[in-house]
N, C-alpha and C positions, 0 to 999 in steps of 0.2 A: 824957087819954083819947085812944086811938089813932083817927085819922081813918078813916072807911070808904073802901074803894077796891075797884075791880074789877081783876082780874089781866088783863094784856094778853097778846097772842101772845108777845111778847118775854119777858114775865114767866113764862109757861108754859114756854117753852124754858129759861129760867133754872132753874126747878125741875127740869125733866127732865135738865138738865146735871148736877145734883147726884145725881139718882137713877141716872144712867148710871155714876157712879163705883163703884156697888156691883157692877157687872159684873166688877170686878177679882177677885172671889171665883170667877168662872168662868174668866177669862183667865189668872189668876196674875200674878205680878210678878217681875222679875229686875233685876239691876244695870243692864243695858243700858236697860231701860225706864225706870228711875229717872233715868238720865243723860239720856234723851230728854225726860223730864218737866222736869228742871232746865233743859235747853236751851230748851225751849218757854216755860218760865216767864220766864227772864231776857230772852230776845229780845223777847217780847211785852210784858213789863213795861217795858222801855225804850220800846217803842212808846207805852205809856200815859204814863210819867213824862217821858221826853225828847221825845215827840211830842205826844200829845193835851194834856198839861198844860203843859210849859214852852215848847213852840213854838206850838201852835195856840191855846191859851187865853191865854197871856201874851206871846207873841212876844219871848221873852227872848234870842233869837239869830236869825241869818239863815241861809238856805240856798237852794239852787237849786230850780227847779220840779220836777225829776225826783226829787230826794231828798225834797222835800216830799211828793210822792205816795207814796214808799216809806214815810215815817213814818206817813202816813194809813192805808196798807194794813196795815202791821205792827200799829199800834194797833187797827185794825178787826178784825184777826185774834184779838184778845183777847175778842171778843164783847161789847164794851161800846158797841155802836152806832157811829155815825160821828163823825168829827172835828168836824163842825159842830154836831151835837147835843151832844156832850160839852163842847165849848168854850163854847157858848151858855149852858148850864146852869151851868158852872163860873164864868163871868164874872158871871152873875147872883148866884151864891153870894157871891163876893167883894164885890160891890156892896152886898149886903144881909145880910152874915154875922151870924147870931144875932139877927136882927130878925124881926118877924112875916112879912116877905116872903121870908125865907130858905127855900129849897126843902128843905133837910135839916139843920135845926138840932137838934143833940143837946141843947142847953140848953133849948129850948122844947118839943121833941116826943119826946125820949128816944132811947135807943140804937137800938131796932128801926127806927124810921122813918128816922133819919139814916143807918143802916147799909145797909138793904136795902128798907125799906117804900116809899120814894119811887121806887125803881127799878122795883118791881113794879106800881106804880100807873099807871093810864092818865092821871092828872092831868098828867104831864110827858112824854107821848108826843111832843108837839110842842115847838117852841122858837121864840123870837122871832128871825126872820131878820135884823132890824136889829142884833142883838147880835153877829152874825158877818158883817157885810157886807164886811169886809176879806178873808174867806175864801171867801165864796160867789161871788166873781168868777172862781173857778177851776172850770171845768165838771167836771174830773176829781174834785175834792173833793165837788161836789154829787152826782156819779154814785155815788161810794162811800157817801155819806150816804143815797142812795136805795136802793141794793142792799147793805144792811148784812150780809146773810147770805153774800155771796161770800167775803170774807176768812176768816171762820171755817171755811167749807166747804173752802177751799183748805188751811188749816192742818190740819184734820182728815184730809184726803186725804193730805197730806204725812206725817203721823204714821203713818197706816195703811200706806202703801207703804214708808216707811223701816223700820217695824217688821217688815214682811214680808221685805224684802231684807237687813236688818241682823241681826235675831235670830230670824227665821223665824216671827214671830207678829204678823200685821197687826192683829188685834183687840186684843192687848195694847198695841201701839203706839198705837192709837186711844184706848183707855180710859185708859191711864196717861199717855201723852204728850200727849193732847189734853184729854180730859174732866177728868182730875184736875188738870192744870196750870191749866186755865181756871178751875176752882172756886177754886183757891188764888189765882189772879189776882184774881178777884172780891173775895174777902174781905180781901186785903191792900190793895186799892185802896179799898174801902169803909171800912176801918178808919181811914183818914185823916179821912173825913167824920164818923165817930162817935167812936172812941177818942181821936183827937188833938184833940177838942174837949171831952174829959172828963178825961183823965189826962195827967200830964206836968208839965213846968216852963215857966213863962212868963218869958222874958227881957224882952220888950217889952210895954208896955201898949197893945195893938192895938185896944181897944174891943170886942172879942168874946172868945170862949173858946178860941182856938187855943193849942196847947201843943206843946212840943218833947219828943220821945221817942226815946231812943237805940235801944231794941229795935225800935221800929217803923221807924226810919230804916234799920236793917239789913235788915229784912224787905221794905222797899219801895224799895230803891235810893236812899235819901236823902230820901224824901218825909216822913219822920217829923219833920224839922226844920220843923214846921208853923207854929209861932209866928214863926220867922225869916221864913218865906214870906209870912205875912200882914203882917209888918212891911214887907217890901220885895218885892212880888210880881213886879217886873220882872226880878229876878235869875235867871240861869240856874243859879246856885249857891245851893242852899238850906242847905247846911252852911257857915255864914258863917266859921267858924274852922277851922284845920287839923285839930283833933281831932274835928271833926264829920264823920263819914264820910258821903260822898255819892257813891255809885257811879254814879248817872246823870251827875253832873257830870264824873266821871273819863272816862266813855265819850264825853261831848261834847268833852272836851279831846283825846281820841284822834281823833275825827272832824274836829276843827279842824286837827290835824296833817296829816290826809289831804286837807284842802281841801274837805270836804263840808259843813261848817258854819263860820260865822265871826261876828264881832261878838257874842261871848258877853258879856252884861251881868252886872255884879257891883254890889253895893251900894257907894256911895261910903264912904270911911272914916268920915265924920261920921255916917253912918246906922247904924253898928255900935254906937254908944253906946246904952245902955238908954233914955236920955231923949230920943232923936231923934224927929222927926215920924214918924208911922206910917201905914200903910194908904193910903187915898185922899188923905190930906193930903200924904204923901210924893210921890205922883205929881204933884200940883199944884205942889209946890215945886221940882220938878226942871226941867232944861232943857226948852225947848219940844218937842224931839223925844221926850223921855221923857214929857212930859205927854200928848203925842199917843198914845204907846204905852199909857199908863195909861188913857186914855179908851177905846181899843180894847178893853182888857182889862176894862172895866167898873168902873174905880176912881174915875172922876170922873163928875159928873152930866151932862157934855156927851155927847150921843149923836149 
């Protein structure tokens, strides 16, 4: 039975974002607008996958404070709240995945709740600040988490003015470049919480229902290798093998070449075998610095 909930302000805006996409029948659409939509999707998708997920939630690589702020702003422009809120809930999910305490278990509560219901609910408006105490020491991240509407507004204004000056239709730029790409961002992100715990292949016995999916990996810049990720969450690379396409990791490699990020973590060779330790057990078994990172990410009981 679906649990009852009240829709929050953010949830109402989530619904309005979908409705705004129908304005495309008024603005029309052209090739330039589609290109802007694709650009806004991939840039902000990396803000979620490479920023909110692999950096803020799991600290799978290092960067400087300025680029850390850039990652938080770009991820925030995807209208999925702030880096602290996102990371706190994601760390909680890993710690309690597919148990009664999991905030979005497809196994226990079905597709709808794991995909979007929990986002619309006021039940998870707040988060445990202790879960992200390593991030909350940065006032600029706290500021972005407080003023979550600023990055999306900037992104929407960018699309409007670029559309106006590029192809002479600012409203088309706003509707196609911002609203439509944001809705696609929502559902490709949420599909990892829902579909990647329902369909796909399991290489590792992780103790929960995470699965690997090639087609979702292609749609989500590598996040579809979800069983890999639950097996060794500290890795910046979720496609563990060369044939597992992981666009987020390729971007991180490029940023590493530019000196913007460094110390990208990968699973040790012994962790790639299907019988290796998995999940929170792998974090405990690693070197002390890895165990500390695992604790920050919510994989060990130590808080």
